[in-house]
C-alpha positions as CSV (number, residue, x, y, z in Angstrom):
1,M,-135.2,160.0,49.9
2,R,-136.1,158.1,47.0
3,S,-132.7,159.8,46.0
4,F,-131.1,158.0,48.7
5,Q,-132.1,154.7,48.7
6,L,-130.6,155.0,44.7
7,N,-127.5,156.3,45.8
8,R,-127.1,153.6,49.1
9,R,-127.7,150.7,46.0
10,K,-124.7,152.2,43.9
11,L,-122.8,151.8,47.0
12,A,-124.2,148.4,48.1
13,L,-122.6,147.6,45.2
14,H,-119.4,148.9,45.3
15,A,-118.8,147.5,48.8
16,R,-119.3,144.1,47.6
17,A,-116.2,144.5,45.3
18,M,-114.3,146.2,47.7
19,L,-114.9,143.3,50.3
20,S,-114.5,140.3,48.1
21,A,-110.9,141.8,46.9
22,L,-109.8,140.6,50.7
23,D,-112.5,137.8,51.2
24,V,-111.0,135.8,53.9
25,K,-112.9,132.9,53.1
26,A,-111.9,132.7,49.8
27,L,-108.1,133.2,51.1
28,D,-108.4,130.4,53.7
29,L,-108.7,128.2,50.4
30,V,-106.1,129.9,48.7
31,I,-103.9,129.0,52.3
32,Q,-105.0,125.0,52.3
33,R,-103.8,124.9,48.2
34,T,-100.8,126.6,48.9
35,R,-100.0,124.2,51.8
36,D,-101.2,120.8,49.7
37,E,-98.7,122.6,46.8
38,M,-95.3,123.1,48.3
39,T,-95.7,119.9,50.8
40,G,-96.3,117.7,47.6
41,S,-93.6,119.6,45.7
42,W,-90.7,117.5,44.6
43,S,-88.0,120.0,44.3
44,T,-87.1,123.5,46.6
45,S,-87.3,125.4,43.7
46,G,-90.9,124.2,43.5
47,M,-91.6,125.0,47.0
48,K,-90.2,128.5,47.0
49,S,-92.1,129.0,43.8
50,G,-94.9,128.4,45.8
51,M,-94.0,131.0,48.8
52,S,-93.4,133.6,45.5
53,A,-97.1,132.8,44.3
54,F,-98.8,132.9,47.5
55,F,-97.6,136.7,48.1
56,D,-97.6,137.9,44.7
57,G,-101.1,136.9,45.1
58,L,-102.2,138.9,48.0
59,R,-100.4,141.9,46.4
60,D,-102.5,141.7,43.6
61,A,-105.6,141.6,45.9
62,M,-104.8,144.0,48.0
63,Q,-103.9,146.4,45.0
64,V,-107.4,145.6,43.7
65,F,-109.0,146.3,47.2
66,A,-107.1,149.8,47.7
67,R,-108.1,150.6,44.2
68,Q,-112.1,150.1,44.8
69,S,-111.8,151.7,48.4
70,D,-110.2,154.6,46.7
71,E,-113.5,154.0,43.6
72,T,-115.9,153.7,46.9
73,H,-114.5,156.6,48.9
74,Q,-115.1,158.9,45.5
75,L,-118.6,157.5,44.9
76,V,-119.8,158.4,48.6
77,L,-118.0,162.0,48.0
78,D,-120.2,162.2,45.0
79,V,-123.1,161.5,47.1
80,Y,-122.6,164.2,49.6
81,R,-122.0,166.8,47.1
82,K,-125.3,165.7,44.9
83,F,-127.5,166.2,48.7
84,H,-125.4,169.4,50.0
85,D,-126.1,171.1,46.8
86,E,-129.7,169.3,45.7
87,Y,-130.7,169.3,49.2
88,D,-128.9,171.6,51.1
89,L,-127.5,168.8,53.7
90,H,-124.6,169.6,55.1
91,A,-123.2,166.5,56.2
92,T,-119.5,165.8,56.6
93,P,-118.5,162.8,54.2
94,P,-115.9,160.3,56.0
95,E,-112.4,160.1,55.3
96,R,-110.5,157.6,52.9
97,F,-110.2,154.5,53.8
98,P,-106.7,153.8,55.3
99,V,-105.5,150.9,52.9
100,D,-101.8,152.3,53.1
101,K,-102.2,151.2,56.5
102,F,-102.4,147.7,55.3
103,S,-100.7,147.5,51.9
104,D,-97.5,148.6,54.0
105,D,-97.9,145.9,56.6
106,L,-98.2,143.1,53.6
107,A,-95.4,144.5,51.7
108,R,-93.3,144.0,54.7
109,L,-94.1,140.6,54.6
110,C,-93.8,140.2,51.2
111,Q,-90.3,141.5,51.7
112,R,-90.0,139.2,54.6
113,C,-91.1,136.2,52.2
114,E,-88.1,137.2,49.7
115,E,-85.9,136.8,52.8
116,F,-86.9,133.6,53.8
117,R,-87.4,131.9,50.3
118,D,-83.7,133.3,49.6
119,S,-81.9,132.6,52.9
120,P,-79.4,129.4,52.8
121,M,-81.4,127.7,55.7
122,T,-84.1,127.5,53.9
123,T,-82.2,125.5,50.9
124,M,-80.9,123.2,53.4
125,T,-83.4,122.7,56.0
126,E,-85.8,119.7,55.4
127,Q,-88.7,120.4,53.6
128,S,-91.7,120.0,55.6
129,F,-89.9,122.0,58.5
130,V,-89.4,125.2,55.8
131,V,-93.1,124.7,54.9
132,K,-94.2,124.7,58.7
133,K,-92.1,127.8,59.4
134,F,-93.3,129.5,56.4
135,F,-97.0,129.2,57.3
136,I,-96.2,129.8,61.0
137,T,-94.1,132.7,61.0
138,L,-95.3,134.1,57.5
139,V,-98.8,133.2,56.1
140,S,-100.6,133.5,59.5
141,H,-99.2,137.1,60.0
142,A,-100.5,137.7,56.6
143,R,-104.1,135.9,57.0
144,N,-104.4,137.9,60.1
145,T,-103.7,141.8,58.3
146,I,-106.1,140.5,55.5
147,A,-108.7,139.8,58.3
148,E,-108.2,143.0,59.8
149,A,-108.0,144.7,56.6
150,N,-111.7,143.2,55.7
151,R,-113.2,143.8,59.0
152,D,-112.2,147.6,59.3
153,A,-113.5,147.8,55.7
154,D,-116.7,146.5,56.7
155,L,-117.3,148.8,59.4
156,W,-116.1,152.0,57.4
157,L,-118.6,150.9,54.3
158,R,-121.2,150.8,57.6
159,E,-120.4,153.9,58.6
160,M,-119.7,156.1,55.8
161,V,-123.2,157.2,55.0
162,N,-124.6,157.8,58.8
163,P,-123.4,161.3,58.8
164,L,-126.0,162.0,55.8
165,V,-128.9,159.0,57.3
166,R,-129.0,161.7,60.4
167,Q,-128.9,164.7,58.4
168,I,-131.8,163.0,56.0
169,Q,-133.5,162.0,59.2
170,E,-133.6,164.9,61.3
171,K,-135.0,167.2,58.4
172,R,-137.6,164.6,57.9
173,N,-138.5,165.3,61.2
174,R,-138.7,169.0,60.7
175,I,-141.1,168.3,58.1
176,E,-143.1,166.1,60.0
177,Q,-142.9,168.7,62.4
178,H,-144.1,171.5,60.5
179,M,-146.9,169.5,59.2
180,R,-148.3,168.3,62.5
181,T,-148.1,172.3,63.0
182,L,-150.1,173.5,60.1
183,S,-152.4,170.4,60.6
184,K,-153.0,172.1,64.3
185,I,-153.3,175.6,62.7
186,R,-155.9,174.0,60.0
187,E,-158.1,172.5,62.4
188,S,-158.0,175.4,64.9
189,R,-158.5,177.8,61.9
190,Q,-161.8,175.3,60.9
191,N,-162.8,175.8,64.5
192,L,-162.6,179.2,64.4
193,E,-164.5,179.6,61.6
194,L,-167.6,177.2,62.8
195,Q,-167.6,179.5,66.0
196,V,-167.7,182.8,63.7
197,R,-170.7,181.2,61.6
198,R,-172.3,180.2,64.7
199,L,-172.0,184.0,66.1
200,E,-173.1,185.1,63.2
201,A,-176.2,183.1,63.4
202,Q,-177.1,184.5,66.9
203,E,-176.2,188.3,66.0
204,S,-179.0,187.7,63.0
205,S,-181.2,186.0,65.0
206,L,-180.6,188.5,67.8
207,S,-181.0,191.7,65.1
208,Q,-184.5,189.7,64.1
209,Q,-185.9,190.0,67.8
210,L,-184.9,193.4,68.0
211,E,-186.4,194.7,64.4
212,A,-189.6,192.6,66.2
213,L,-189.5,194.8,69.2
214,D,-189.0,197.8,67.5
215,Q,-192.1,196.8,65.3
216,L,-193.9,196.4,68.4
217,R,-193.0,199.4,69.8
218,Q,-193.8,201.7,67.2
219,T,-197.6,199.4,66.5
220,M,-197.8,200.2,70.5
221,T,-197.2,203.6,70.1
222,A,-199.4,204.4,67.5
223,C,-202.3,202.9,68.9
224,N,-202.3,204.1,72.2
225,P,-199.3,207.0,72.1
226,E,-200.7,208.5,75.5
227,A,-200.4,205.3,77.4
228,V,-197.3,204.5,76.3
229,D,-195.5,208.2,76.7
230,G,-197.0,208.0,80.9
231,A,-195.4,204.0,81.0
232,D,-193.2,203.9,83.7
233,E,-189.4,203.5,81.8
234,E,-188.5,200.9,83.9
235,S,-191.3,198.6,82.7
236,L,-190.5,199.7,78.9
237,D,-187.1,199.2,79.5
238,N,-187.9,195.1,81.0
239,L,-190.1,194.6,78.4
240,T,-187.5,195.9,75.7
241,A,-185.0,193.8,77.3
């Protein structure tokens, strides 16, 4: 358990780094800043540069996220392997996080952004309308992709050590049950030893009584052998009893 807690702290550090790469709150701040800069731009080229810069930033963030995902998964595999080799636990490690699903979605949005940015409509249309359409058709979808990736990653991170946790708990329960069984055996053994000592004490007492009776009989025989020889056997047996 101490080894598991130590490794779980390492995983927690990687998990935070992974989730922070696609932090939705931070993204909302970037979206607001990009909107303000594009709205305040005096030229179409400045507005288009804002579009490219926004999606370039998302692409970079996704690459960091993918790298952190791979590093986290590798660490998880190392932890599972360690517990398999050192503690004979055979839990199945989780699959790699499906980061390609989200990076592919983002790549398609980046391509659409390039098409939107370079289209004659963007150049010819009034700037405020272009900005509004850009955020409705592209930025909102990009935010949904990032939010979904962050949410799914959080679930993946929460579940990735659960199989190992269950195996450790099961093994711990078996050990505790074994300890309870041993405790009962020890208690039964102590009770048995106590009973044996009591029986031994009774046997010793009975031996002393039989010895005393035998000595009494010998004394009676020595004092009056004829009386003893003629005594009723049933009476003698009663006396012995």
